[in-house]
C-alpha positions in Angstrom: 0.0 0.0 0.0 1.3 3.5 -0.9 2.2 6.1 1.6 2.1 9.9 1.2 3.7 12.5 3.4 1.9 15.9 3.5 3.2 19.0 5.2 0.6 21.4 6.5 -1.8 18.4 6.3 -4.4 19.4 8.9 -6.1 22.3 7.2 -6.9 23.9 3.8 -5.3 22.4 0.7 -3.2 20.0 2.8 -6.3 18.6 4.5 -7.9 18.3 1.0 -4.9 16.3 -0.2 -5.2 14.1 2.9 -8.9 13.4 2.4 -8.4 12.7 -1.4 -5.5 10.3 -0.8 -7.1 8.6 2.2 -10.3 7.9 0.1 -8.0 6.0 -2.3 -6.6 3.9 0.5 -3.2 5.6 0.7 -1.6 5.6 4.1 -0.6 9.0 5.4 2.2 10.8 7.3 0.8 14.2 8.3 3.2 17.0 9.3 2.0 20.1 11.1 2.9 22.2 14.1 -0.2 21.5 16.3 0.0 18.1 17.8 -3.7 18.2 19.0 -5.0 19.0 15.5 -2.8 16.3 14.1 -4.3 13.7 16.5 -7.9 14.8 15.6 -7.1 14.6 11.8 -5.5 11.2 12.2 -8.4 9.8 14.2 -11.0 11.1 11.7 -9.2 9.8 8.6 -8.5 6.4 10.1 -12.1 6.0 11.2 -13.5 7.2 7.8 -11.2 5.3 5.5 -9.5 2.5 7.5 -6.0 3.7 6.7 -2.9 4.1 8.8 -2.1 7.7 9.7 1.3 8.7 11.2 1.7 12.2 12.6 4.8 14.3 13.0 4.6 17.5 15.0 7.1 19.8 13.3 7.7 23.5 12.7 9.2 23.9 9.2 10.7 27.2 10.2 12.9 25.2 12.7 15.8 23.5 10.9 16.1 20.7 13.4 12.4 19.9 12.8 12.9 20.0 9.0 15.7 17.5 9.4 13.4 15.2 11.4 10.9 15.2 8.5 13.7 14.7 6.0 14.9 11.6 8.0 11.4 10.2 7.8 11.4 10.7 4.0 14.6 8.7 3.7 13.6 5.9 6.1 14.2 2.8 3.9 12.1 0.6 6.1 9.1 2.9 5.8 9.2 4.3 2.2 7.2 7.3 1.2 5.8 7.2 -2.3 4.4 10.7 -2.6 5.6 13.9 -0.9 3.2 16.9 -0.9 5.1 20.1 0.1 2.1 22.1 1.0 3.0 24.1 4.2 3.0 27.8 3.7 3.2 31.2 5.5 1.5 34.4 4.8 4.0 37.2 3.9 2.4 40.6 3.4 5.3 42.7 4.7 6.6 45.3 2.2 9.9 44.5 0.5 11.4 47.7 1.9 10.4 47.1 5.5 13.2 47.0 8.1 11.4 44.2 9.8 12.4 41.0 8.1 10.8 38.5 10.4 7.9 37.5 8.1 10.3 37.3 5.1 12.6 35.0 7.1 9.7 32.9 8.1 8.4 32.6 4.5 11.8 31.8 3.2 12.3 29.1 5.8 8.9 27.4 5.3 8.3 27.9 1.6 11.8 27.8 0.2 14.4 26.1 2.4 12.0 23.4 3.8 10.8 22.7 0.3 14.5 22.4 -0.9 15.5 20.1 2.0 12.4 17.8 1.9 12.3 17.7 -1.9 16.0 16.7 -1.9 15.4 14.0 0.7 12.4 12.6 -1.1 14.1 12.8 -4.5 17.1 10.8 -3.3 15.1 8.1 -1.6 12.6 7.7 -4.4 15.2 7.7 -7.1 17.1 4.9 -5.3 13.9 2.9 -5.4 13.1 3.9 -9.0 9.6 5.4 -8.4 7.8 8.2 -6.6 6.2 11.6 -6.9 6.7 15.0 -5.5 4.0 17.7 -5.5 5.1 21.2 -4.5 2.2 23.7 -3.9 3.2 27.0 -5.4 0.8 29.8 -6.4 -0.4 31.6 -9.5 1.1 34.7 -7.9 4.5 33.2 -8.9 3.7 34.4 -12.4 3.2 38.0 -11.2 5.3 40.6 -9.3 3.2 41.3 -6.2 5.8 41.2 -3.5 7.7 38.8 -1.3 5.2 36.0 -1.3 5.0 36.0 -5.1 8.8 36.0 -5.3 9.1 33.0 -2.9 6.5 31.1 -4.8 8.3 31.9 -8.1 11.3 30.1 -6.6 9.1 27.1 -5.8 7.8 27.0 -9.4 11.3 27.3 -10.9 12.8 24.9 -8.3 10.2 22.2 -9.0 10.9 22.3 -12.7 14.6 22.1 -12.1 14.1 19.1 -9.8 11.9 17.5 -12.4 14.7 17.9 -14.9 17.3 16.5 -12.5 15.2 13.5 -11.8 14.4 12.6 -15.4 14.9 8.9 -16.1 14.7 7.9 -12.4 11.0 7.1 -12.3 10.3 10.1 -10.0 8.0 12.9 -11.1 7.8 16.5 -9.8 4.8 18.7 -10.2 4.4 22.3 -9.2 0.8 23.3 -8.5 -0.2 27.0 -9.1 -3.6 27.6 -7.5 -5.2 31.0 -7.5 -7.3 32.2 -4.6 -8.4 29.3 -2.5 -11.1 29.2 0.2 -9.0 28.4 3.3 -8.7 29.5 6.9 -5.8 31.7 5.9 -8.3 33.8 3.8 -10.7 34.3 6.7 -14.3 35.1 5.8 -14.0 38.7 7.0 -10.5 39.2 5.8 -9.4 41.9 3.4 -8.7 39.4 0.6 -12.2 37.9 0.8 -13.7 41.3 0.5 -11.6 42.4 -2.5 -11.7 39.3 -4.7 -14.8 38.5 -6.9 -16.6 35.4 -5.8 -16.1 33.6 -9.1 -12.4 33.7 -8.6 -12.4 31.6 -5.5 -11.5 27.9 -5.7 -12.2 25.1 -3.2 -9.2 23.2 -1.7 -10.7 19.9 -2.9 -10.6 21.1 -6.5 -6.9 22.1 -6.2 -6.0 18.7 -4.6 -7.8 16.7 -7.2 -6.2 18.6 -10.1 -2.8 18.3 -8.6 -3.1 14.5 -8.1 -4.3 14.1 -11.7 -1.4 16.2 -13.0 1.1 14.3 -10.9 -0.3 10.9 -12.2 0.2 12.2 -15.7 3.8 13.3 -15.0 3.1 17.0 -15.7 5.7 19.4 -14.4 3.3 22.4 -13.9 -0.4 22.3 -13.0 -2.8 25.4 -12.8 -6.1 24.2 -11.4 -9.4 25.3 -13.1 -9.8 26.6 -16.6 -10.2 30.2 -15.5 -6.8 30.3 -13.8 -5.2 28.3 -16.6 -6.3 31.1 -18.9 -5.0 33.8 -16.6 -1.7 31.8 -16.3 -1.4 31.6 -20.0 -1.7 35.4 -20.4 0.7 36.0 -17.5 3.3 33.9 -19.2 2.8 35.4 -22.7 2.1 39.0 -22.1 5.0 41.5 -22.3 6.6 41.8 -18.9 5.8 45.5 -18.5 2.1 44.6 -18.9 2.5 41.9 -16.2 4.1 44.4 -13.9 1.3 46.9 -14.6 -1.3 44.2 -13.7 0.7 43.3 -10.6 0.7 46.9 -9.5 -3.1 47.1 -9.9 -3.5 44.0 -7.8 -1.1 45.3 -5.1 -2.8 48.6 -5.0 -6.3 47.0 -4.7 -5.0 44.9 -1.8 -3.5 47.9 0.0 -6.8 49.9 -0.5 -8.8 46.9 0.9 -6.5 46.6 3.9 -6.7 50.4 4.6 -10.5 50.2 4.3 -10.6 47.3 6.8 -8.4 49.1 9.3 -10.6 52.3 9.1 -13.7 50.2 9.6 -12.3 48.5 12.6 -11.3 51.9 14.1 -14.8 53.2 13.5 -16.3 50.2 15.3 -13.9 50.6 18.2 -14.7 54.4 18.4 -18.5 53.6 18.5 -18.2 50.9 21.1 -19.7 51.8 24.5 -17.2 52.9 27.2 -16.7 50.2 29.8 -15.4 52.5 32.5 -11.9 51.1 32.5 -10.3 53.6 30.2 -8.2 56.6 31.1 -11.2 58.8 31.8 -12.7 56.5 34.4 
């Protein structure tokens, strides 16, 4: 029976991958930071599908934790047939900010961890002559909308480079470039939900299903849904100045939405009844 290791496997796209694979009878190794959520997810998947679920509590911003996950991928006695590098981090800090904390976090989780785990899986799978790696990137990797887009552009390029390096080994590598996806990261009252048209949102299950189909076919790049495939085609073929202009419009809209949300929150706070504990009490 096949085994898949999924990072960020307890929520959003990662949870959708877990459900899709479990429904096919694939055993799972789920990696996430929250041990309690891992336990709940493992119990639910085992009860629903009768599969084995192993859990690894790990913070992929911690290099020691990343090495623990890499060691699991290279365990010859418990081979992993599919790696899904899904864990991510939101990075909205401006590129000119003096505070680099969120940039460092994003690079550790979405670049360095992907590099280390992809390498571990690639070595182990190539030695066995079969396996698959799916790296969750983003459609933003085709645009120039800041630090997150730049990191995901690295994931897209890295995945194709790894695919080339592993040609002839029986191991495939697929980069998945979803657009906006309905996940907890995009909270219902968040600025992105309010600024993005409803028809552009994609369900996590759709992304996971498209990624698994593309991986099975050995495709190096997958853009789920026809609407994002069309957007992706234009992003790759339009002159770069046009892509930068579109990116500027997207970034400007996001900043305006964030500013509007902050002003709305300030208005609500100003209108709230005084509880007698402020400076004037």
